[in-house]
Backbone as CSV, one residue per row, in Angstrom:
resi,resn,N_x,N_y,N_z,CA_x,CA_y,CA_z,C_x,C_y,C_z
1,UNK,8.453,-6.716,-52.248,8.263,-5.819,-51.232,7.318,-6.273,-50.183
2,UNK,6.073,-5.875,-50.711,5.031,-5.788,-49.960,4.455,-7.044,-49.662
3,UNK,4.802,-8.453,-50.326,4.356,-9.422,-50.149,5.546,-9.627,-48.589
4,UNK,6.683,-9.316,-48.829,7.384,-9.626,-47.506,6.908,-8.509,-46.107
5,UNK,6.438,-7.096,-46.541,5.920,-6.852,-45.454,4.793,-7.420,-44.783
6,UNK,3.780,-8.120,-45.675,2.614,-8.585,-45.264,3.100,-9.895,-44.450
7,UNK,4.162,-10.389,-45.106,4.546,-12.066,-44.207,4.814,-11.518,-43.177
8,UNK,5.579,-10.209,-42.604,6.035,-10.147,-41.763,5.075,-9.638,-40.538
9,UNK,3.976,-8.988,-40.992,2.844,-8.424,-40.631,1.795,-9.654,-39.790
10,UNK,2.006,-10.523,-40.769,1.037,-11.456,-40.237,2.078,-12.842,-39.074
11,UNK,3.336,-12.335,-39.234,4.143,-12.965,-38.108,3.811,-12.402,-36.717
12,UNK,3.849,-11.080,-36.855,3.341,-10.386,-35.787,2.315,-11.100,-35.029
13,UNK,1.064,-10.612,-36.379,-0.105,-11.284,-35.664,-0.356,-12.178,-34.788
14,UNK,0.614,-13.463,-35.527,0.301,-14.964,-35.556,1.106,-15.065,-33.797
15,UNK,1.983,-14.135,-33.890,3.055,-14.213,-32.493,2.075,-13.622,-31.303
16,UNK,1.024,-12.701,-31.758,0.399,-11.889,-30.645,-0.602,-12.991,-30.091
17,UNK,-0.908,-13.750,-31.087,-2.204,-14.926,-30.758,-1.443,-15.667,-29.795
18,UNK,-0.162,-16.240,-30.375,0.473,-17.494,-29.528,0.585,-16.601,-28.292
19,UNK,1.563,-15.284,-28.116,1.679,-15.074,-26.618,0.625,-14.622,-25.553
20,UNK,-0.978,-14.585,-26.493,-2.079,-14.344,-25.289,-2.527,-15.859,-25.039
21,UNK,-2.347,-16.664,-25.903,-2.746,-18.188,-25.470,-1.851,-18.254,-24.460
22,UNK,-0.587,-18.750,-24.563,0.458,-18.679,-23.320,0.114,-18.065,-22.286
23,UNK,0.124,-16.814,-22.283,-0.732,-16.342,-21.142,-1.604,-16.707,-19.913
24,UNK,-2.509,-17.210,-20.925,-3.555,-17.443,-20.476,-3.333,-18.856,-20.017
25,UNK,-2.525,-19.915,-20.486,-2.338,-20.673,-19.878,-1.553,-20.867,-18.329
26,UNK,-0.578,-19.805,-18.395,0.015,-19.626,-17.211,-1.040,-19.204,-15.885
27,UNK,-2.256,-18.366,-16.475,-3.112,-18.069,-15.292,-3.734,-19.076,-15.067
28,UNK,-3.887,-20.221,-16.109,-4.647,-21.166,-15.492,-4.300,-22.029,-14.851
29,UNK,-2.894,-22.438,-15.013,-2.168,-23.031,-14.422,-1.807,-22.753,-12.590
30,UNK,-1.855,-21.491,-12.120,-1.734,-20.752,-11.088,-2.746,-20.207,-10.791
31,UNK,-3.991,-20.736,-10.908,-5.231,-20.318,-10.257,-5.923,-20.483,-9.179
32,UNK,-5.026,-21.569,-8.726,-5.338,-22.086,-6.975,-4.163,-21.059,-6.276
33,UNK,-3.334,-20.549,-7.143,-2.445,-19.585,-5.899,-3.016,-18.572,-5.534
34,UNK,-2.421,-17.941,-4.165,-2.840,-16.870,-3.880,-2.558,-15.534,-4.857
35,UNK,-3.817,-14.292,-4.634,-3.510,-13.509,-5.708,-3.738,-12.258,-4.833
36,UNK,-2.731,-11.100,-5.757,-2.879,-9.777,-5.021,-3.027,-8.852,-6.118
37,UNK,-3.760,-7.986,-6.563,-3.760,-7.173,-8.148,-3.705,-5.850,-7.339
38,UNK,-3.638,-5.079,-8.373,-3.739,-3.853,-8.627,-4.092,-3.251,-10.079
39,UNK,-3.948,-1.689,-10.277,-4.750,-1.011,-11.404,-4.162,-1.849,-12.439
40,UNK,-2.581,-2.281,-12.271,-1.707,-2.777,-13.817,-1.315,-3.969,-13.593
41,UNK,-1.528,-4.636,-12.557,-0.553,-5.994,-12.330,-1.667,-7.085,-11.265
42,UNK,-1.253,-8.199,-11.648,-1.931,-9.437,-11.351,-0.849,-10.020,-10.772
43,UNK,-0.647,-10.537,-9.258,0.353,-11.193,-8.764,-0.002,-12.632,-8.078
44,UNK,0.511,-13.285,-8.605,0.189,-15.003,-8.041,1.518,-15.440,-7.209
45,UNK,1.260,-15.750,-5.895,2.261,-16.251,-5.087,2.014,-17.398,-4.122
46,UNK,3.094,-17.975,-3.068,2.428,-19.074,-2.349,2.303,-18.192,-1.253
47,UNK,1.951,-19.113,-0.085,1.530,-18.445,0.982,2.619,-17.779,1.790
48,UNK,4.023,-18.843,1.754,5.026,-17.869,2.374,5.319,-16.836,2.131
49,UNK,5.174,-16.165,0.631,5.649,-14.985,0.142,4.509,-13.761,0.533
50,UNK,3.609,-14.205,1.183,3.151,-12.935,1.391,3.631,-11.266,1.035
51,UNK,4.457,-11.250,2.207,5.322,-10.170,2.164,5.846,-9.728,1.223
52,UNK,6.521,-10.786,0.268,7.272,-10.594,-0.879,6.286,-10.301,-1.737
53,UNK,5.229,-10.672,-1.955,4.114,-10.061,-2.945,3.942,-8.745,-2.882
54,UNK,3.899,-8.298,-1.397,3.201,-6.876,-1.719,4.207,-6.185,-2.063
55,UNK,5.759,-6.445,-1.573,6.633,-5.375,-2.038,6.998,-5.887,-3.406
56,UNK,6.754,-7.043,-4.297,6.814,-7.252,-5.723,5.874,-6.150,-6.382
57,UNK,4.437,-6.230,-5.838,3.375,-5.549,-6.498,3.620,-3.839,-6.215
58,UNK,3.808,-3.548,-5.306,4.409,-1.868,-5.017,5.447,-1.560,-6.043
59,UNK,6.827,-2.695,-5.964,7.482,-2.163,-6.864,7.460,-2.222,-8.750
60,UNK,6.485,-2.872,-9.010,6.023,-2.838,-10.070,5.064,-1.570,-10.485
61,UNK,4.296,-1.217,-9.691,3.613,-0.214,-10.055,4.570,1.236,-10.082
62,UNK,5.403,1.139,-9.258,6.426,2.051,-9.168,7.370,2.529,-10.440
63,UNK,7.521,1.402,-11.056,8.201,1.472,-11.947,7.330,1.479,-13.741
64,UNK,5.983,1.183,-13.647,4.810,1.194,-14.465,4.958,2.353,-15.387
65,UNK,4.763,3.387,-14.559,4.482,4.830,-15.371,5.999,5.288,-16.205
66,UNK,7.109,5.053,-15.719,8.491,5.675,-16.480,8.482,4.595,-17.326
67,UNK,8.352,3.308,-17.324,8.577,2.230,-18.279,7.366,2.276,-19.321
68,UNK,6.024,2.746,-18.949,5.511,2.782,-20.078,5.308,4.042,-20.820
69,UNK,5.956,5.284,-20.024,6.176,6.504,-20.663,6.925,6.704,-21.773
70,UNK,8.250,5.706,-21.345,9.602,5.519,-22.620,8.615,3.981,-23.709
71,UNK,7.884,3.400,-23.249,7.912,2.519,-24.537,6.096,2.581,-24.269
72,UNK,5.650,3.510,-25.360,4.223,3.643,-25.289,3.171,2.533,-25.864
73,UNK,3.324,1.242,-25.082,2.215,0.159,-25.510,1.353,-0.153,-24.629
74,UNK,0.268,-1.045,-24.962,-0.946,-1.331,-24.192,-1.292,-2.448,-24.118
75,UNK,-0.607,-3.584,-23.592,-0.579,-4.852,-23.123,-2.174,-4.870,-22.785
76,UNK,-2.832,-5.879,-23.172,-4.429,-6.351,-22.913,-4.556,-6.603,-21.387
77,UNK,-5.267,-6.241,-20.654,-5.441,-6.419,-19.313,-4.081,-6.525,-18.336
78,UNK,-4.691,-6.846,-17.201,-3.155,-7.018,-16.136,-2.284,-7.419,-16.940
79,UNK,-1.225,-7.354,-16.559,0.409,-7.948,-16.529,0.489,-8.960,-15.122
80,UNK,0.899,-10.158,-16.005,0.943,-11.288,-14.453,2.153,-11.074,-14.107
81,UNK,2.220,-11.333,-12.814,3.672,-10.910,-11.790,3.717,-12.633,-11.255
82,UNK,4.169,-13.593,-11.415,4.468,-15.114,-11.155,5.629,-14.971,-9.899
83,UNK,5.319,-15.248,-8.821,6.328,-15.099,-7.358,7.076,-16.313,-7.005
84,UNK,7.941,-16.868,-7.557,8.429,-18.204,-7.428,9.143,-18.239,-5.665
85,UNK,9.308,-19.067,-4.715,9.348,-19.070,-3.667,11.224,-19.616,-3.715
86,UNK,11.613,-20.032,-4.700,13.078,-20.409,-4.658,13.337,-20.722,-6.144
87,UNK,15.080,-20.531,-6.319,15.253,-20.791,-7.623,14.969,-21.892,-8.470
88,UNK,14.820,-23.074,-7.672,14.485,-24.498,-7.757,13.276,-24.641,-8.359
89,UNK,12.120,-23.888,-7.728,10.776,-23.393,-8.132,10.658,-22.565,-9.775
90,UNK,11.632,-21.439,-9.445,11.435,-20.710,-11.074,11.992,-21.969,-11.972
91,UNK,13.421,-22.375,-12.169,14.109,-22.589,-12.981,13.151,-24.130,-13.468
92,UNK,12.152,-24.716,-12.426,11.266,-25.983,-12.943,10.697,-25.553,-13.785
93,UNK,9.940,-23.880,-13.940,9.019,-23.735,-14.540,9.367,-23.837,-15.925
94,UNK,10.590,-23.805,-16.385,10.885,-23.664,-17.697,11.984,-25.212,-17.724
95,UNK,12.072,-25.964,-17.091,13.057,-26.982,-17.448,14.298,-26.938,-17.121
96,UNK,14.644,-25.696,-16.594,16.239,-25.519,-16.720,16.762,-26.472,-15.420
97,UNK,18.300,-26.282,-15.810,18.769,-27.101,-14.561,18.863,-26.102,-13.186
98,UNK,19.183,-26.774,-12.037,19.189,-25.953,-10.763,19.922,-25.295,-10.767
99,UNK,21.310,-25.463,-11.613,22.478,-24.629,-11.378,22.216,-22.805,-12.060
100,UNK,20.883,-22.676,-12.603,20.903,-21.464,-13.307,20.632,-20.549,-12.246
101,UNK,20.567,-18.907,-12.202,20.901,-18.382,-11.383,19.808,-17.234,-11.540
102,UNK,18.847,-17.311,-12.436,17.812,-16.137,-12.754,17.214,-15.629,-11.612
103,UNK,17.294,-14.382,-11.366,16.239,-13.449,-10.700,14.844,-13.063,-10.933
104,UNK,14.751,-13.240,-12.503,13.377,-12.669,-13.272,13.460,-13.478,-14.272
105,UNK,12.234,-13.849,-14.954,12.147,-14.075,-16.359,11.163,-13.431,-17.049
106,UNK,11.265,-13.185,-18.121,9.948,-12.658,-19.155,9.683,-13.604,-20.123
107,UNK,8.419,-14.189,-20.309,8.253,-14.973,-21.524,6.836,-14.774,-21.688
108,UNK,6.160,-14.494,-22.941,4.929,-14.536,-23.574,3.845,-13.864,-22.717
109,UNK,4.251,-12.661,-22.343,3.127,-11.817,-21.334,3.337,-11.718,-19.925
110,UNK,4.368,-12.774,-19.554,4.100,-13.006,-18.079,5.161,-12.852,-17.569
111,UNK,5.740,-12.195,-16.461,6.679,-11.858,-15.471,7.037,-12.781,-14.681
112,UNK,7.994,-13.712,-14.479,8.343,-14.365,-13.109,9.427,-13.820,-12.421
113,UNK,9.040,-14.117,-11.055,10.184,-13.297,-10.475,10.418,-13.963,-9.160
114,UNK,11.989,-14.256,-8.723,12.489,-14.679,-7.763,12.041,-13.857,-6.594
115,UNK,11.551,-14.866,-5.460,10.939,-14.013,-4.249,12.177,-13.373,-3.669
116,UNK,12.169,-12.251,-3.275,13.530,-11.465,-2.679,13.450,-12.189,-1.571
117,UNK,12.626,-13.046,-0.903,13.020,-13.637,0.383,14.171,-14.662,0.372
118,UNK,14.478,-14.794,-0.948,15.533,-16.138,-1.401,16.788,-15.384,-1.417
119,UNK,16.642,-14.226,-1.748,18.208,-13.989,-1.979,18.572,-12.563,-1.622
120,UNK,17.353,-11.633,-0.720,18.029,-10.085,-0.222,17.883,-10.703,1.265
121,UNK,19.698,-10.267,1.723,19.999,-11.118,3.109,19.457,-10.131,4.327
122,UNK,19.420,-8.930,3.603,18.733,-7.911,4.579,17.401,-8.500,5.409
123,UNK,17.324,-8.198,6.945,15.962,-8.344,7.306,15.168,-7.226,7.637
124,UNK,15.637,-5.937,7.893,14.839,-4.966,7.834,14.090,-4.575,6.835
125,UNK,12.643,-4.672,6.693,11.927,-4.131,5.659,12.136,-3.245,4.533
126,UNK,12.733,-1.852,5.512,13.286,-0.785,4.521,14.181,-1.393,4.031
127,UNK,15.120,-1.800,3.797,16.684,-2.392,3.432,15.946,-3.120,2.474
128,UNK,15.201,-4.365,2.878,15.083,-5.242,1.818,14.274,-4.358,1.010
129,UNK,13.124,-3.690,1.125,12.319,-2.889,-0.257,13.800,-2.112,-0.948
130,UNK,14.434,-1.242,-0.663,15.676,-0.732,-1.399,16.617,-1.529,-1.914
131,UNK,16.559,-2.644,-1.327,17.561,-3.540,-2.367,16.834,-4.163,-3.517
132,UNK,15.696,-4.211,-3.142,14.806,-5.052,-4.289,14.324,-3.864,-5.213
133,UNK,13.959,-2.900,-4.811,14.268,-1.493,-5.916,15.072,-1.715,-6.916
134,UNK,16.200,-1.200,-6.432,17.486,-0.804,-6.732,18.091,-2.020,-7.416
135,UNK,18.269,-3.421,-7.253,18.763,-4.106,-7.660,18.173,-5.574,-8.033
136,UNK,16.672,-5.579,-8.145,15.809,-6.497,-8.196,15.687,-6.492,-9.879
137,UNK,14.983,-7.241,-10.249,14.861,-7.864,-11.583,13.740,-6.932,-12.350
138,UNK,12.783,-6.465,-11.415,11.372,-5.630,-11.982,11.518,-4.601,-13.285
139,UNK,12.489,-3.782,-12.919,12.300,-2.820,-14.103,12.954,-3.587,-15.632
140,UNK,13.846,-4.245,-15.394,14.436,-5.041,-16.250,13.338,-6.047,-16.832
141,UNK,12.992,-6.730,-16.168,11.486,-7.657,-16.634,10.368,-6.845,-17.319
142,UNK,10.125,-5.921,-17.102,9.174,-5.010,-17.222,9.414,-4.536,-18.481
143,UNK,10.646,-3.970,-18.958,11.112,-3.447,-20.146,11.367,-4.526,-21.389
144,UNK,11.391,-6.003,-21.162,11.701,-6.580,-21.780,9.831,-6.864,-22.200
145,UNK,9.214,-6.804,-21.652,7.475,-6.990,-21.986,7.196,-5.857,-22.821
146,UNK,7.641,-4.665,-22.359,7.091,-3.762,-23.310,7.629,-3.489,-24.677
147,UNK,8.870,-4.123,-24.936,9.594,-4.254,-25.806,9.172,-5.431,-26.940
148,UNK,8.895,-6.586,-26.215,7.807,-7.679,-26.908,6.818,-6.855,-27.419
149,UNK,5.980,-6.657,-26.678,4.646,-5.887,-27.436,4.788,-4.593,-28.427
150,UNK,5.870,-3.975,-28.569,6.195,-3.159,-29.170,6.533,-3.383,-30.899
151,UNK,7.596,-4.469,-30.348,8.006,-5.057,-32.028,7.107,-6.370,-32.308
152,UNK,6.658,-6.746,-31.266,5.374,-7.838,-31.854,6.130,-9.158,-32.050
153,UNK,7.244,-9.078,-31.112,7.687,-10.074,-30.764,9.332,-10.479,-32.017
154,UNK,9.213,-9.384,-32.768,10.434,-9.248,-34.226,11.335,-8.864,-33.268
155,UNK,12.050,-8.930,-32.690,13.237,-8.449,-31.842,14.563,-9.031,-31.474
156,UNK,15.881,-8.831,-32.247,16.945,-9.363,-31.939,17.385,-9.405,-30.211
157,UNK,18.095,-10.688,-30.086,17.981,-11.344,-28.888,19.106,-9.989,-27.848
158,UNK,20.183,-9.278,-29.050,21.101,-8.295,-28.383,20.379,-7.197,-28.245
159,UNK,19.358,-6.698,-29.147,18.761,-5.500,-29.008,17.929,-5.320,-27.845
160,UNK,17.245,-6.346,-27.309,16.136,-6.365,-26.355,16.977,-6.452,-24.793
161,UNK,18.025,-7.070,-24.992,18.589,-7.070,-24.013,19.445,-5.669,-23.315
162,UNK,19.887,-4.815,-24.728,20.743,-4.011,-24.616,19.340,-2.586,-23.977
163,UNK,18.465,-2.863,-24.690,17.314,-2.002,-24.261,17.018,-1.931,-22.331
164,UNK,16.859,-3.265,-22.330,16.235,-3.575,-20.764,17.351,-3.226,-19.972
165,UNK,18.594,-3.230,-20.317,19.740,-2.896,-19.320,19.598,-1.280,-19.320
166,UNK,19.560,-0.534,-20.532,19.680,0.703,-20.401,18.545,1.306,-19.954
167,UNK,17.445,0.911,-19.558,15.948,1.386,-19.367,16.546,0.985,-17.807
168,UNK,16.991,-0.003,-17.155,17.163,-0.594,-15.823,18.257,0.827,-15.463
169,UNK,19.275,0.909,-16.364,20.169,1.894,-15.721,19.546,2.953,-15.521
170,UNK,18.718,3.807,-16.323,18.178,5.005,-16.094,17.294,4.950,-15.100
171,UNK,16.290,4.107,-14.751,15.600,3.830,-13.403,16.110,3.653,-11.987
172,UNK,17.105,2.784,-12.301,17.716,2.193,-10.816,19.451,2.879,-11.065
173,UNK,19.947,3.063,-11.733,21.364,3.312,-11.815,22.075,1.755,-11.573
174,UNK,21.280,0.528,-11.869,21.950,-0.690,-11.968,22.971,-0.808,-13.069
175,UNK,23.798,-1.698,-13.277,24.744,-1.978,-13.936,25.131,-3.405,-13.143
176,UNK,25.581,-4.449,-14.432,25.942,-5.730,-14.101,27.201,-5.522,-13.377
177,UNK,27.542,-6.521,-12.228,28.762,-5.984,-11.599,30.354,-6.705,-12.369
178,UNK,29.639,-7.444,-13.123,31.154,-8.340,-13.776,31.211,-8.069,-15.269
179,UNK,30.610,-7.110,-15.845,30.481,-6.671,-16.886,32.154,-5.811,-17.290
180,UNK,32.944,-6.358,-18.526,34.208,-6.029,-18.579,34.137,-4.159,-18.928
181,UNK,34.729,-3.155,-18.388,34.751,-1.928,-18.811,35.125,-1.445,-20.236
182,UNK,35.889,-2.301,-20.688,36.827,-1.827,-21.683,36.541,-2.840,-22.986
183,UNK,36.037,-2.611,-24.086,35.499,-3.252,-25.153,36.569,-2.872,-26.391
184,UNK,37.245,-2.117,-26.759,38.488,-1.708,-27.615,39.131,-2.965,-27.619
185,UNK,39.659,-3.671,-26.411,40.746,-4.479,-26.730,40.408,-5.882,-26.938
186,UNK,39.164,-6.115,-27.326,38.958,-7.584,-27.532,38.090,-7.225,-28.863
187,UNK,38.135,-8.581,-29.465,36.965,-8.773,-30.680,35.732,-8.851,-30.112
188,UNK,34.867,-8.028,-30.845,33.560,-8.317,-30.387,32.613,-9.133,-30.938
189,UNK,31.483,-10.206,-30.406,30.820,-10.642,-30.997,30.168,-10.361,-32.445
190,UNK,29.697,-10.520,-33.279,28.822,-10.551,-34.504,27.623,-10.295,-33.773
191,UNK,26.751,-9.386,-34.245,25.568,-8.840,-33.942,24.439,-10.385,-33.883
192,UNK,24.753,-10.977,-35.168,24.213,-12.166,-35.812,24.334,-13.227,-35.040
193,UNK,25.128,-13.681,-34.345,25.522,-14.248,-33.303,25.266,-14.433,-31.960
194,UNK,24.918,-13.226,-31.605,24.627,-12.700,-30.553,22.767,-12.902,-30.318
195,UNK,22.187,-12.358,-31.589,21.200,-13.002,-31.457,20.542,-14.575,-31.999
196,UNK,21.402,-15.170,-32.576,21.241,-16.521,-32.426,21.607,-17.166,-31.499
197,UNK,22.703,-17.392,-30.668,23.208,-18.102,-30.041,23.714,-17.065,-28.000
198,UNK,22.895,-16.207,-27.878,23.485,-15.408,-26.796,23.838,-16.314,-25.904
199,UNK,22.794,-17.319,-25.227,23.014,-17.805,-23.920,24.281,-18.610,-24.217
200,UNK,24.833,-19.248,-25.223,26.158,-20.118,-25.866,27.223,-19.679,-25.948
201,UNK,27.298,-18.354,-26.088,28.410,-17.342,-26.235,29.372,-17.876,-25.184
202,UNK,30.629,-18.275,-25.281,31.536,-18.202,-24.181,31.857,-17.004,-23.365
203,UNK,31.847,-16.001,-23.453,32.079,-15.029,-22.526,30.758,-14.064,-22.328
204,UNK,29.726,-14.243,-21.555,28.735,-13.745,-21.159,28.577,-12.140,-20.568
205,UNK,29.600,-12.226,-19.902,29.914,-10.733,-19.523,30.292,-9.704,-20.740
206,UNK,30.835,-10.387,-21.811,31.276,-9.477,-22.910,29.953,-9.465,-23.707
207,UNK,28.963,-10.184,-23.982,27.950,-10.112,-24.587,26.618,-9.424,-24.049
208,UNK,26.830,-9.412,-22.751,25.861,-8.279,-22.180,26.389,-6.736,-22.209
209,UNK,27.600,-6.650,-22.201,28.591,-5.345,-22.083,28.112,-4.712,-23.605
210,UNK,28.149,-5.814,-24.181,28.207,-5.047,-25.810,26.883,-4.795,-26.114
211,UNK,26.009,-5.722,-25.606,24.495,-5.104,-26.194,24.035,-3.900,-25.354
212,UNK,24.506,-3.654,-24.380,24.288,-2.305,-23.573,25.020,-1.481,-24.301
213,UNK,25.948,-1.538,-24.919,27.228,-0.740,-25.262,26.495,0.024,-26.791
214,UNK,26.013,-1.090,-27.537,25.418,-0.832,-28.802,24.262,0.204,-28.593
215,UNK,23.389,0.032,-27.214,22.252,1.188,-27.817,22.751,2.031,-26.929
216,UNK,23.549,2.125,-25.945,24.278,3.341,-25.931,24.917,4.257,-26.768
217,UNK,25.452,3.371,-27.995,25.794,4.290,-28.785,24.719,4.693,-29.707
218,UNK,23.720,4.189,-29.656,22.442,4.777,-30.630,21.682,6.069,-29.717
219,UNK,21.537,6.162,-28.476,21.561,6.962,-28.052,22.152,8.483,-28.173
220,UNK,23.639,7.860,-27.690,24.478,8.914,-28.070,24.814,9.578,-29.181
221,UNK,24.298,8.897,-30.280,24.644,9.499,-31.798,23.485,10.215,-32.484
222,UNK,22.125,9.297,-32.256,20.832,9.140,-32.828,19.384,9.856,-32.001
223,UNK,19.941,9.599,-30.767,19.039,10.413,-29.896,17.966,8.758,-29.291
224,UNK,17.408,9.346,-28.452,16.629,7.826,-27.699,15.513,7.448,-29.009
225,UNK,15.067,8.774,-29.656,13.925,8.360,-30.558,14.281,7.426,-31.767
226,UNK,15.571,7.068,-31.697,16.124,5.842,-32.939,15.741,4.560,-32.243
227,UNK,15.824,4.504,-30.935,15.070,3.474,-30.418,14.020,2.874,-30.580
228,UNK,13.323,3.828,-30.569,11.549,3.843,-31.107,11.253,3.865,-32.530
229,UNK,12.022,4.466,-33.056,11.435,3.962,-34.524,12.221,2.858,-35.097
230,UNK,13.437,2.253,-34.478,13.696,0.501,-35.034,12.659,-0.317,-34.072
231,UNK,11.998,-0.008,-33.176,11.245,-1.012,-32.623,9.875,-0.823,-33.733
232,UNK,9.582,0.504,-33.920,8.485,0.675,-34.642,8.502,-0.564,-36.060
233,UNK,9.860,-0.073,-36.581,9.833,-0.600,-37.709,9.985,-2.159,-37.511
234,UNK,10.535,-2.687,-36.665,10.134,-4.009,-36.163,9.310,-4.497,-35.907
235,UNK,8.214,-3.848,-35.225,6.775,-4.088,-35.370,5.945,-4.199,-36.676
236,UNK,6.809,-3.385,-37.820,6.093,-3.640,-38.794,6.501,-4.774,-39.394
237,UNK,7.657,-5.530,-39.087,7.614,-6.530,-39.921,9.324,-6.623,-40.535
238,UNK,9.656,-5.236,-40.273,11.082,-5.341,-40.915,12.492,-5.882,-40.318
239,UNK,13.190,-6.539,-40.909,14.473,-7.192,-40.509,15.341,-6.251,-39.625
240,UNK,16.249,-6.142,-38.943,16.659,-5.431,-37.789,18.059,-4.326,-38.859
241,UNK,18.549,-4.970,-39.862,19.552,-4.707,-40.618,18.356,-3.563,-41.319
242,UNK,17.528,-3.856,-42.065,16.784,-2.925,-42.334,16.225,-1.442,-41.665
243,UNK,16.255,-1.940,-40.312,15.712,-0.890,-39.376,16.495,-0.180,-39.155
244,UNK,17.691,-0.468,-38.803,18.901,0.021,-38.596,19.401,1.178,-39.481
245,UNK,19.571,0.253,-40.964,19.528,1.457,-41.834,18.891,2.414,-41.920
246,UNK,17.706,2.359,-41.783,16.132,3.593,-42.057,16.725,4.540,-40.846
247,UNK,17.330,4.189,-39.783,17.726,5.604,-38.610,19.281,5.810,-39.118
248,UNK,20.318,4.853,-39.248,21.691,5.195,-39.307,22.494,5.341,-40.722
249,UNK,21.291,4.924,-41.429,22.288,4.704,-43.042,23.404,4.055,-43.196
250,UNK,23.452,2.972,-42.415,24.295,2.088,-42.000,24.104,0.244,-42.024
251,UNK,24.682,-0.605,-42.590,24.142,-1.838,-42.853,24.644,-2.562,-41.650
252,UNK,24.759,-3.320,-41.297,24.717,-4.030,-39.719,26.526,-4.143,-39.727
253,UNK,26.873,-4.591,-40.799,28.725,-4.327,-40.702,29.020,-3.115,-40.375
254,UNK,28.634,-2.033,-40.821,28.864,-0.749,-40.811,28.601,-0.198,-39.342
255,UNK,27.095,-0.624,-39.154,27.065,-0.473,-38.013,27.838,-0.766,-36.574
256,UNK,28.531,-2.042,-37.148,28.930,-2.586,-35.995,30.805,-1.941,-35.935
257,UNK,31.095,-1.570,-37.066,32.526,-0.753,-37.362,32.313,0.597,-36.545
258,UNK,31.100,1.099,-36.961,30.890,2.835,-36.125,30.678,2.390,-34.511
259,UNK,29.623,1.438,-34.323,29.812,1.082,-32.892,31.127,1.032,-31.703
260,UNK,31.705,0.209,-32.993,33.371,-0.257,-31.955,34.287,1.157,-31.921
261,UNK,34.058,1.761,-32.970,34.802,3.169,-33.177,34.631,3.900,-31.734
262,UNK,32.989,4.494,-31.775,32.503,5.147,-30.476,32.991,4.629,-29.019
263,UNK,32.681,3.106,-28.966,32.825,2.654,-27.740,34.149,2.451,-27.124
264,UNK,35.551,2.188,-28.146,36.516,2.526,-27.612,36.787,4.182,-27.256
265,UNK,36.392,4.977,-27.884,36.291,6.196,-27.226,35.473,6.808,-25.995
266,UNK,34.629,5.779,-25.619,33.330,6.129,-24.458,32.895,5.166,-23.612
267,UNK,33.928,4.817,-23.049,33.934,3.858,-21.848,33.483,4.522,-20.688
268,UNK,32.289,3.914,-20.035,31.521,4.151,-19.219,32.072,3.704,-17.833
269,UNK,32.113,4.114,-16.683,32.549,3.508,-15.351,31.636,2.548,-14.957
270,UNK,31.755,1.486,-14.165,31.044,0.719,-13.982,30.401,1.049,-12.262
271,UNK,29.027,0.447,-12.375,28.696,0.844,-10.759,28.233,-0.674,-10.034
272,UNK,28.939,-1.533,-9.977,29.131,-2.999,-9.491,27.585,-3.156,-8.485
273,UNK,27.206,-4.043,-8.666,25.961,-4.331,-7.341,25.916,-5.673,-7.371
274,UNK,24.997,-5.951,-7.458,24.450,-7.637,-7.667,24.407,-8.035,-9.048
275,UNK,25.230,-9.227,-9.340,24.583,-9.798,-10.555,23.687,-10.879,-10.553
276,UNK,23.186,-11.476,-11.627,22.512,-12.343,-11.856,21.010,-11.950,-12.145
277,UNK,20.846,-11.267,-13.636,19.537,-10.986,-13.957,18.885,-11.669,-14.784
278,UNK,18.344,-10.921,-16.067,17.476,-11.888,-16.600,17.791,-11.538,-18.071
279,UNK,17.482,-12.529,-19.096,17.692,-12.420,-20.499,16.042,-12.263,-21.133
280,UNK,16.043,-12.002,-22.763,14.834,-12.357,-23.346,15.313,-12.431,-24.383
281,UNK,14.462,-13.267,-25.066,14.138,-13.702,-26.699,12.663,-13.768,-26.830
282,UNK,11.755,-13.168,-28.167,10.714,-13.548,-27.962,10.313,-14.815,-28.391
283,UNK,9.390,-15.390,-27.372,8.496,-16.659,-27.647,9.609,-17.523,-26.647
284,UNK,10.641,-17.194,-26.564,11.667,-18.243,-25.559,11.540,-17.550,-24.307
285,UNK,11.733,-18.565,-23.036,11.903,-17.684,-21.563,13.226,-17.347,-21.769
286,UNK,13.264,-16.025,-21.124,14.780,-15.893,-20.985,14.990,-15.037,-19.679
287,UNK,16.692,-14.976,-19.291,16.893,-14.963,-17.956,17.709,-13.934,-17.396
């Protein structure tokens, strides 16, 4: 058991080294971009996005305090925010096809944001800001970042996606517009499959809703403290099943059964807005 725990802690340490090296490489590759900075963030952007850069920075600072209050971690240095003027530019950064529709991506200590000028149709600056704050990806991606740091990269895909959606909903009221409201009349994905093959699952709406619902279940039954206990255990090198057992007393199969029973009795009405957010997986770019 001690050897396994040390192995998990070593993986966390090595992942932290990798993440900081990858972050430094991004900052080096964008050194010729224009720069804005604030107490907690550094923004890199192209000349056509000067106005968007100010809005992104303002929004990031707005969400910094509540997100870091909920997830008390301390990344070293200012958090990089890279603004891409188009979807093609954002997708090209990861070698993705042009058809991808991500609005934000977290990867290895860096948040990449699609310029609001590319997707917000409003022209009035006040309306643009309102739409970007409430339906943009900043709160979502910032949550992915703090979860990554707290778990030291050792976090299942479904759990970090559920956490990001939960925190985003707390702060903005945003829910994905296309998620199914009822989970009781369809077989859920296994949480193992959602960790391993999240982006390849045929029903992406179900995968997102199931991730969010599982986190809602943990909060409703065990309290928000349970989320942080699980993250702490993951950061210590525990696997997800052991971390869940420490909080719920249930293995993954038992957790799935209990969650599904709860979900069948506690459907939350949706608040449809703009779809097209982001995903997360430690060490892998997520949309």
